[in-house]
C-alpha positions in Angstrom: 108.3 101.0 108.2 105.6 100.1 105.8 107.5 102.4 103.3 110.6 100.4 103.7 109.0 97.3 103.1 107.2 98.8 100.1 110.6 99.9 98.7 112.2 96.7 99.6 109.3 94.7 97.6 109.6 97.3 94.8 113.2 96.7 94.8 113.1 92.9 94.7 110.0 92.9 92.4 112.5 94.4 89.5 115.5 92.5 90.0 113.4 89.2 90.5 114.3 86.1 87.9 111.2 87.0 85.4 111.2 83.7 84.0 110.0 82.3 87.3 107.1 82.8 89.1 106.8 84.7 92.4 104.9 84.9 95.4 104.9 87.9 97.8 103.2 88.8 101.1 103.0 92.4 102.3 101.5 93.1 105.6 101.2 96.8 106.0 100.9 97.8 109.5 100.2 101.4 109.8 96.4 101.1 110.5 97.2 99.0 113.2 99.7 101.2 114.9 97.5 104.3 113.6 100.9 105.6 112.1 101.4 107.8 109.0 103.9 110.3 107.4 103.4 114.1 108.3 101.1 116.0 106.3 97.7 114.2 106.9 96.9 116.0 110.1 96.2 119.3 108.0 93.8 117.4 105.4 89.9 118.7 106.1 88.8 115.4 105.0 90.6 113.3 108.0 89.6 116.5 110.9 88.3 114.9 114.3 84.5 115.7 114.7 85.6 117.2 118.3 88.4 116.9 120.6 87.1 113.5 122.5 89.9 110.8 122.6 87.8 108.3 120.4 87.2 111.0 117.9 90.8 112.1 117.7 91.9 108.2 117.4 89.5 107.7 114.7 90.5 110.7 112.5 94.2 109.1 112.9 92.8 105.4 112.1 91.4 107.4 108.8 94.6 109.2 107.9 96.5 105.9 108.4 94.0 103.9 106.3 94.6 106.8 103.5 98.2 106.4 104.1 98.1 102.2 103.2 95.7 103.0 100.3 98.3 105.0 98.8 101.0 102.1 99.2 98.9 99.6 97.6 98.2 102.2 94.9 101.9 101.9 94.8 102.2 98.1 94.7 99.3 97.8 91.8 100.7 100.8 89.6 104.1 98.9 89.7 102.5 95.8 88.6 100.9 97.8 85.9 104.2 99.2 84.8 106.1 96.2 84.7 103.7 94.3 82.7 102.6 91.8 85.3 99.1 92.9 86.1 97.7 90.7 83.5 99.1 87.5 84.9 99.2 88.2 88.8 96.2 87.6 91.2 96.4 90.0 93.7 94.4 89.8 97.1 93.9 92.9 99.4 92.3 92.1 103.0 92.8 92.6 106.4 93.5 90.4 109.6 90.8 92.2 111.4 88.5 95.3 111.9 88.8 98.2 114.1 85.8 99.6 116.4 85.4 103.1 117.7 82.2 102.0 119.7 80.1 102.2 116.4 78.3 99.1 118.3 77.4 101.3 121.2 79.0 98.6 123.7 81.8 100.4 124.6 84.0 98.6 122.4 87.3 100.3 121.3 90.2 99.1 118.8 90.1 95.5 117.9 90.1 92.1 120.0 87.8 93.8 122.4 84.5 91.9 121.1 83.0 90.2 118.1 81.0 92.6 116.5 80.8 93.0 112.9 83.0 96.1 113.1 85.9 94.1 114.3 85.2 90.8 112.4 84.1 92.3 109.0 86.9 93.3 106.5 87.2 93.7 103.0 88.3 91.3 100.6 89.1 92.2 97.2 90.8 90.0 94.5 92.0 90.7 90.9 92.2 87.5 89.1 93.0 88.1 85.3 90.9 86.3 83.3 87.9 86.0 85.8 84.9 88.2 85.3 84.3 90.8 88.0 82.0 89.9 90.8 80.9 91.0 94.2 80.0 88.1 96.5 77.8 88.6 99.7 78.0 85.4 100.8 80.1 84.7 104.3 83.7 84.0 103.6 86.7 83.7 105.7 90.2 84.0 105.9 90.3 80.2 105.6 89.0 80.1 102.2 91.7 81.9 100.6 94.3 79.2 100.6 91.8 76.9 99.0 91.1 79.1 96.6 94.4 79.9 95.5 95.4 75.9 96.0 92.5 74.7 93.2 92.5 77.5 90.9 96.0 78.8 90.6 97.9 76.2 91.7 96.1 73.3 90.3 95.8 71.0 93.5 93.1 68.6 93.1 93.1 67.5 96.8 90.0 67.9 98.8 90.4 71.3 100.6 89.8 69.7 104.0 93.2 67.8 103.2 95.1 70.9 104.2 92.3 73.6 105.3 89.3 74.5 107.1 88.4 76.9 104.4 86.5 76.5 101.0 87.1 77.6 97.5 85.8 81.4 97.2 84.7 80.9 93.8 
């Protein structure tokens, strides 16, 4: 499903009206479903530590993550090829984390607890013209909208008019 969505996105991006700005949203689902194309099962980097169910599941999750990384690489490569990377904001994040009992509380998957393994997710923003920085303050997905509205779309309203979040910058 993710490969189909990526192909549809790539086709659309080439055919769109280049004179108009665009907004795209890609939700890759392979890590949720722990699905990936054949071939990664034999990669030595993604072998389970043992034959226990949790170890097998974690290895498959890592394979799925590698697969999604490749899809993201294709998105970024196409933006570069089309000359769009220098004027396109790209936000990469996840809706939640997965847990494989790292907390030691018997929690597995997502939605089973409020541990950092389920709550902390990556947030990478490519923003042309902004200096690269690493932020270590707490943020929320709620902060993405005010950040885009203020810094990209020029909205001057107080973010509390339309969001619970704050400008990430």
